[in-house]
C-alpha positions in Angstrom: 96.7 88.9 78.6 95.1 87.1 82.1 94.0 88.8 85.0 96.9 88.7 87.3 99.7 90.2 84.4 97.1 93.0 83.8 97.0 94.0 87.4 100.9 94.0 87.2 100.3 96.6 84.7 98.5 98.5 86.6 100.7 98.5 89.3 103.6 99.9 87.0 100.5 102.5 85.5 100.3 103.2 89.1 103.9 104.5 90.1 103.9 107.8 88.3 100.5 109.1 89.9 101.9 107.6 93.5 105.4 109.6 92.8 102.8 113.0 91.8 101.2 113.0 94.4 104.5 112.2 97.1 106.2 115.4 95.1 104.0 117.8 94.3 101.4 119.9 96.1 98.4 119.1 93.3 96.6 117.6 95.9 96.9 120.0 98.6 96.9 118.9 102.2 95.7 115.6 101.1 98.5 114.5 98.7 100.3 112.5 101.8 97.4 110.1 101.8 96.1 110.2 98.4 100.3 109.1 98.1 99.1 106.5 100.6 96.1 105.1 99.5 97.7 104.9 95.6 100.9 102.9 97.4 98.7 100.7 99.3 96.7 99.5 96.7 99.6 99.0 94.5 100.8 96.8 96.7 97.5 94.9 97.1 97.7 94.0 92.9 101.2 92.4 93.9 99.6 90.0 96.5 96.5 89.5 94.5 98.3 89.0 91.0 100.1 86.5 92.8 97.5 84.6 94.2 95.5 84.6 91.3 98.1 83.4 89.4 98.8 80.7 91.4 95.4 79.4 92.4 94.3 79.4 88.6 97.5 77.9 86.9 98.1 81.6 85.4 101.5 81.5 86.1 103.7 83.1 82.9 106.6 84.2 81.9 105.6 87.3 81.5 104.4 87.5 85.1 107.4 85.9 86.4 109.2 88.8 85.0 107.4 91.7 84.8 105.8 91.3 88.6 109.4 91.5 90.3 110.0 94.7 88.2 106.8 96.2 89.1 107.5 95.7 92.5 111.0 97.3 91.9 109.0 100.5 90.2 107.1 101.1 93.1 109.2 100.4 96.1 112.6 102.2 94.5 110.1 105.2 93.5 109.0 105.2 96.8 111.9 105.1 98.8 113.6 108.1 96.4 110.5 109.8 97.0 111.2 109.3 100.8 114.8 110.3 100.8 113.2 113.9 98.8 111.4 113.9 102.1 113.8 113.2 104.9 112.1 110.6 105.8 114.8 107.8 104.8 118.8 107.8 104.7 120.0 107.5 101.0 123.1 105.4 101.6 119.7 102.7 102.6 118.2 103.1 99.1 121.4 103.0 97.6 122.2 99.5 99.4 118.5 98.5 98.5 118.3 99.6 95.0 121.9 98.3 94.1 120.5 95.1 95.2 118.0 95.1 93.0 119.9 96.4 89.8 122.4 93.3 90.8 119.1 90.9 91.1 118.2 92.1 87.6 121.4 91.2 85.9 121.0 87.9 87.0 117.8 87.6 85.2 118.9 89.2 82.1 121.7 86.6 82.4 119.2 83.8 82.9 116.6 84.7 80.5 119.5 84.9 77.9 120.2 81.0 78.9 116.1 80.8 79.1 115.7 80.8 82.1 113.0 82.1 84.0 113.9 82.8 87.7 111.2 83.6 90.0 111.2 85.2 93.6 112.6 83.5 96.0 110.5 83.4 99.2 113.6 85.7 101.3 112.9 88.3 98.2 108.9 87.8 99.0 109.7 88.5 102.5 111.4 91.8 101.9 109.2 93.0 99.6 106.2 92.6 102.3 108.8 94.7 104.8 110.0 97.1 102.4 105.9 97.7 101.6 105.4 97.9 105.3 108.4 100.3 106.2 106.9 102.6 103.4 103.6 102.5 104.4 104.4 103.7 107.8 107.0 106.3 107.1 104.6 107.9 104.0 101.7 108.2 107.2 104.3 109.5 109.4 101.7 109.4 112.6 104.8 110.0 115.1 105.1 108.9 118.3 105.4 105.0 118.5 104.4 104.8 114.7 108.2 106.6 114.2 109.8 103.7 116.2 107.8 100.8 114.3 109.1 102.7 111.4 112.7 102.8 112.0 112.1 98.9 112.8 110.9 98.3 109.4 113.4 100.4 108.0 116.4 98.3 110.0 114.4 94.6 109.0 113.9 95.6 105.7 117.7 96.3 105.1 118.6 93.0 106.7 116.1 91.3 104.4 117.3 92.9 101.2 120.8 91.6 102.0 120.2 88.4 103.4 117.6 88.0 100.0 120.9 89.1 98.0 123.1 86.3 99.4 120.4 83.6 99.1 119.4 84.5 95.8 123.3 84.6 94.7 123.9 81.0 96.1 120.9 79.1 94.9 121.7 80.9 91.4 125.3 81.0 90.6 125.4 78.5 88.0 123.3 81.4 85.7 126.7 83.3 86.1 128.5 80.4 84.5 125.7 79.6 82.0 126.5 82.8 81.0 129.8 82.8 80.3 131.7 84.3 83.3 
C-alpha cells in the first residue's frame, strides 16, 4: 500500500477520536482544542495524500474511491457534532449529507460499470470550504470569527449545491449505462 493510501486510511482512523473529543468531556476543557487539532491534521492528510499521489504517479482506484469517502466521514461527522453543539443548523447538514449520498450512489453505479469517477474541482472547493467552516465553528472564537463562520457556512452550502449539479451533469451517462 502506498503512502497516499496510508494517509487516507489514517484520516478514517482519526474520525472516531475526533468525535470522542467533540462530544465528551474526556479531555476536560481542552476537548475543543484536541478535537480541532485532530480535525486540522486529518484535513491536512487530505491535501497531502492527493499532492503525493499526483506528484509521484501513485494514483490508484483505491485512492480515487476511498479519499472522497474518508473526506465524507470526517466532514459529515464534524457537522453532526456541530449540530449537537448548537453551532450548525440541522437542515444545512441534511442538504450537505444528501449531496454526499447522491454522489456516493453515482460512484457505486459507475463502479459497477467499471468506471471510477474522481472528484471534480467543484467538489474539491466544496470540501476545502466545508473544512474551513468546521475549523472556524469548532474554534468558536466569537466576534468577527462568528461572522466569518456564518459566511463560510453559506459558501460551503452554495458550493455543495453547485458541485452536485456539476457532478450530475458531467456524469449523467452513468445513469444510462447503469440501466436506469
